[in-house]
C-alpha positions in Angstrom: -12.3 0.6 -1.5 -13.8 3.0 -3.9 -16.1 5.8 -2.1 -19.3 6.6 -3.9 -21.3 10.1 -3.1 -24.4 9.7 -5.2 -25.7 13.4 -5.2 -29.5 14.0 -5.9 -32.6 14.5 -4.5 -34.2 11.1 -4.1 -36.0 10.9 -7.6 -36.8 7.7 -9.6 -33.6 8.2 -11.6 -31.2 9.1 -8.4 -32.4 5.8 -7.1 -32.2 3.7 -10.1 -28.6 5.1 -10.4 -27.5 4.0 -7.2 -29.2 0.5 -7.5 -27.2 0.0 -10.6 -23.9 0.8 -9.1 -24.2 -1.2 -6.1 -25.3 -4.1 -8.2 -22.3 -3.8 -10.5 -20.0 -3.5 -7.6 -21.2 -6.7 -5.9 -21.2 -8.3 -8.8 -17.3 -7.6 -9.7 -16.6 -8.0 -6.0 -15.0 -4.9 -5.4 -15.0 -3.5 -1.9 -17.3 0.1 -1.9 -19.1 2.2 0.0 -22.1 4.6 -1.0 -23.3 7.7 0.6 -26.6 9.5 -0.4 -26.3 13.5 -0.3 -29.3 15.3 -0.7 -28.4 19.0 0.7 -27.9 21.9 -1.8 -25.0 23.0 0.4 -23.2 19.9 -0.4 -23.8 19.8 -3.8 -22.2 23.2 -4.1 -19.0 22.1 -1.7 -18.5 19.2 -4.1 -18.6 21.5 -7.4 -21.6 20.0 -8.7 -23.9 21.9 -11.0 -26.2 19.5 -11.6 -28.1 16.4 -10.4 -27.8 13.5 -10.5 -24.0 13.0 -10.1 -21.5 10.9 -8.6 -18.3 11.6 -6.8 -15.9 9.0 -6.7 -13.4 9.0 -4.0 -13.8 12.8 -3.5 -12.4 14.2 -6.6 -13.7 12.2 -9.7 -16.9 14.1 -10.6 -19.6 12.5 -13.4 -22.7 14.7 -13.7 -25.8 13.5 -15.6 -26.2 16.4 -18.1 -23.2 15.5 -19.5 -24.4 12.1 -21.3 -27.2 11.3 -23.6 -29.0 8.8 -21.3 -28.9 7.2 -17.8 -27.3 4.2 -19.2 -24.7 6.0 -21.0 -23.7 8.1 -17.6 -23.8 4.6 -15.7 -21.1 3.2 -17.9 -19.0 6.0 -18.1 -18.8 5.6 -14.4 -18.1 1.7 -14.5 -15.5 1.9 -17.4 -13.8 4.3 -14.8 -14.1 2.1 -11.9 -13.1 -1.2 -13.9 -9.3 -0.1 -13.4 -9.8 -0.9 -9.8 -10.3 -4.9 -10.8 -6.8 -5.2 -12.3 -4.7 -5.6 -9.3 -5.3 -8.7 -7.1 -4.1 -9.7 -4.0 -5.5 -12.5 -1.9 -3.7 -11.9 1.6 -1.7 -9.4 3.4 0.8 -11.1 6.0 1.9 -9.2 9.0 4.7 -10.2 11.1 4.3 -9.7 14.7 6.4 -9.6 17.9 3.7 -8.5 19.8 5.2 -5.0 20.1 3.4 -1.8 19.9 4.9 -1.0 16.4 3.7 -4.5 15.1 0.1 -3.8 16.2 0.3 -0.7 14.6 1.2 -2.3 11.5 -1.6 -4.8 12.0 -4.1 -1.7 11.9 -2.4 -0.3 8.9 -2.7 -3.4 7.1 -6.2 -3.9 8.0 -7.1 -0.6 6.5 -5.0 -1.2 3.6 -6.9 -4.4 3.0 -10.0 -2.8 2.0 -8.6 -1.5 -1.3 -8.1 -5.4 -2.4 -10.6 -6.9 -0.7 -8.0 -9.4 1.0 -7.9 -11.1 4.4 -5.2 -10.1 6.9 -3.0 -13.0 8.6 -1.0 -11.9 11.4 2.0 -13.9 11.6 4.3 -15.1 14.4 7.5 -16.9 14.1 8.6 -18.7 17.0 12.3 -19.5 17.5 12.7 -21.3 20.9 15.7 -21.2 23.1 16.9 -24.8 23.4 19.5 -26.2 25.9 22.4 -27.3 23.8 23.1 -30.7 26.1 19.7 -31.8 26.4 18.2 -30.6 23.3 15.0 -29.4 25.4 13.5 -26.4 25.4 14.9 -23.9 28.5 11.4 -22.7 28.8 8.5 -25.8 28.0 5.3 -23.3 28.2 6.9 -20.7 26.1 5.4 -21.8 23.0 2.1 -21.9 24.6 2.4 -18.5 25.8 3.3 -17.2 22.2 0.1 -18.8 20.9 -2.0 -17.3 23.2 -0.1 -14.0 22.6 -1.2 -14.2 19.1 -5.0 -15.3 19.7 -5.0 -12.1 21.8 -3.3 -9.7 19.4 -5.8 -10.8 16.7 -8.7 -10.3 19.5 -7.1 -6.7 20.2 -7.1 -5.7 16.5 -10.6 -6.8 15.7 -11.8 -4.7 19.0 -9.3 -1.4 17.7 -11.3 -1.8 14.5 -14.8 -1.7 16.0 -16.5 2.2 15.4 -14.4 2.5 11.9 -16.2 3.4 8.9 -14.7 0.1 6.9 -14.3 -3.1 9.2 -15.0 -5.5 6.9 -11.5 -7.3 6.5 -11.0 -10.8 7.6 -8.5 -11.3 10.5 -6.4 -14.9 10.6 -3.3 -15.9 12.3 -0.7 -18.0 11.5 1.8 -19.8 14.2 5.1 -20.8 12.5 8.7 -22.2 14.0 11.7 -20.9 12.5 14.3 -18.5 11.8 12.1 -15.4 11.2 13.6 -13.6 8.0 14.1 -17.4 6.5 10.1 -18.1 7.5 8.9 -14.8 6.5 10.8 -15.2 3.2 9.8 -18.7 2.7 5.8 -17.8 3.2 6.2 -14.7 0.9 6.3 -17.2 -2.0 2.6 -17.6 -2.0 1.0 -15.9 -5.0 -0.7 -12.7 -5.0 0.6 -11.7 -1.5 1.9 -8.5 0.5 3.7 -8.3 3.5 3.6 -5.3 5.8 5.9 -5.0 8.7 6.2 -2.4 11.4 9.3 -0.8 12.6 11.2 -3.0 14.9 12.9 0.2 16.8 16.4 -1.3 16.5 19.8 1.1 16.2 21.7 1.4 13.0 21.5 2.9 9.6 18.7 1.5 7.7 17.2 -0.2 11.2 17.2 3.2 12.7 13.8 3.5 10.7 12.5 0.1 9.9 14.9 -2.3 11.8 17.1 -5.1 10.6 14.6 -7.8 10.1 12.5 -5.8 8.5 15.1 -4.4 6.1 16.3 -7.8 5.3 12.9 -9.3 4.5 12.2 -6.3 2.2 15.5 -7.3 0.2 14.9 -11.0 -0.1 11.2 -11.5 -0.3 9.0 -12.9 -3.1 6.2 -10.4 -3.0 6.0 -6.7 -2.4 7.0 -5.7 1.4 5.5 -2.4 2.9 7.7 -1.0 5.6 5.5 0.9 8.1 7.4 3.5 10.4 6.3 3.8 13.8 3.1 5.1 14.8 2.3 5.8 11.3 -1.4 5.8 10.8 -2.9 4.5 7.0 -5.0 7.2 5.3 -5.7 6.9 1.5 -2.4 7.3 -0.6 -2.7 10.7 -2.8 0.9 11.3 -4.0 3.5 8.2 -4.3 7.0 8.7 -5.3 9.0 6.0 -7.2 12.7 6.0 -6.8 13.7 5.1 -10.2 17.3 3.9 -11.1 17.4 2.6 -14.5 15.0 1.8 -17.3 15.6 -1.8 -17.8 14.5 -2.2 -14.4 11.9 -0.2 -14.5 10.5 -1.9 -17.3 10.3 -5.4 -15.0 8.1 -3.5 -12.3 6.2 -0.4 -14.3 3.1 -2.5 -14.5 2.6 -3.4 -10.8 3.4 -0.1 -9.8 1.2 1.3 -12.0 -1.6 -1.2 -11.0 -0.8 -0.5 -7.2 -0.9 3.5 -7.7 -3.9 3.2 -9.8 -6.0 1.3 -7.3 -5.5 4.5 -5.0 -6.0 7.0 -8.2 -2.9 8.4 -6.6 -0.5 10.7 -8.7 2.8 9.0 -9.2 6.1 10.8 -8.8 8.7 8.9 -10.9 11.9 10.4 -9.6 15.8 9.8 -10.7 18.2 11.0 -8.3 22.1 11.2 -9.6 24.5 13.9 -9.9 26.6 13.2 -13.4 25.9 12.0 -16.6 23.3 9.4 -15.2 20.3 11.4 -16.5 17.0 9.6 -17.0 15.0 11.2 -19.9 11.6 12.2 -19.1 10.2 10.6 -22.4 11.6 7.2 -21.3 9.9 7.8 -17.9 6.5 8.5 -19.6 7.1 5.5 -21.6 7.3 3.4 -19.1 4.8 4.8 -16.5 2.2 6.5 -18.7 0.8 4.1 -21.2 -1.3 0.9 -21.1 -5.0 2.2 -19.9 -4.0 3.1 -16.3 -4.6 7.1 -16.8 -1.7 7.5 -14.3 -1.1 10.9 -13.5 2.5 10.7 -13.9 5.0 13.6 -12.8 8.8 13.1 -13.6 12.0 14.5 -12.1 15.3 14.0 -12.3 17.2 15.2 -9.2 21.1 16.4 -8.9 21.8 15.0 -5.6 24.5 12.6 -5.0 23.3 11.4 -1.6 19.9 9.5 -2.6 18.3 9.7 0.7 18.9 13.4 1.2 17.4 13.6 -2.5 14.5 11.8 -1.5 13.7 13.2 1.6 13.9 16.7 0.3 11.5 15.8 -2.9 8.9 14.0 -0.3 9.1 16.8 2.0 8.2 19.8 -0.9 5.6 17.6 -2.4 4.0 15.8 0.5 4.6 12.3 -0.4 2.6 9.6 1.0 4.5 6.5 0.3 7.9 5.6 -1.2 8.2 2.7 -3.7 11.6 1.3 -4.5 12.9 -1.8 -6.2 15.8 -3.8 -5.0 17.3 -5.6 -8.1 19.9 -3.0 -8.5 22.0 -4.3 -5.6 24.4 -0.9 -5.7 21.5 1.1 -5.7 20.1 -0.1 -2.8 23.3 -0.5 -1.1 24.2 3.6 -1.6 20.8 4.0 0.2 21.5 2.3 3.3 25.1 1.3 3.5 26.4 3.3 6.8 29.2 5.3 5.0 26.7 7.0 3.1 23.9 7.7 4.9 25.8 7.8 8.5 23.9 11.1 9.2 20.8 10.4 7.2 17.9 8.2 7.3 14.8 8.0 5.0 11.6 9.9 6.5 10.7 8.7 9.4 7.3 9.3 8.7 7.3 8.0 4.8 6.0 4.3 4.4 8.3 2.1 1.9 6.9 -0.2 -0.4 9.4 -2.5 -1.9 8.9 -4.2 -5.5 11.2 -7.0 -6.7 11.3 -8.3 -10.3 8.8 -11.0 -10.5 6.5 -10.1 -8.1 3.0 -10.7 -9.0 -0.5 -9.3 -7.6 
């Protein structure tokens, strides 16, 4: 979702600019909202010195006085917005066990979906208990109960979003039978999708924050997986941290990371945590994450710390990070983060969402 503020006093030029933006955004099928700002105090607060002017997502400013004519002014705005077309997502899948955390993940996914103009599918995997002697369900009515619960949760999500500024997401439901991890991973093979999962509240290592099912799906899925801590509400990302491991793997996911970060016009902190000779040159990070026209606001840092989780936590706290991105191909790196012997007394920041990319993910 792109938010425009069009600042002016309702002149013909102001109205023409507004109509150009609305027509172009609709034609390009990019989700957007437009707010007319006509009060002088608001001009001053926005840092605008002349009108008409346009402010995008509250911080990118374009003023008519800086351009030769209205058309070049509008095209500069369109060129900036064009980056937001480059990441395509058809669906966000939200597995649910009907818990409060799953409901929270659903609300999170709905608000996230506005930035990709995609639908949200609430998914329940039903694995019935069967009598080993007869082969019959122990509770024949349980499937109907679960289906009704899924329908009710979709209804509750729709109701919870009423009154929100943006509520255009299409919410669907899907009921499947099988083992949760296997079925979710199978469904993750759909093109141009993302999985958003809530914390399960399970105990143990990585499960202390996200749960064993969520962490297993994050490792095994064929699409990006976003893990949402308990009670975490969505807000547009401004500071995103990528926990980099090695350039050979980063090459495989750098493009999709830049696409995702550019969608929010966020700052990308490319962080390498290690103590010893495994230094990641800044120039190499810049080469991977600072090119190809995405204008990513890049910050690079090597953190000398043997405990990866500790290093990430400290940096996230210091820089007020909104989202952590990781990759999974390097098995040793993932295990070093989640293995009980290393992180027995450490967990990832309990309020920091984690987005996991895999080599080959496509959006």
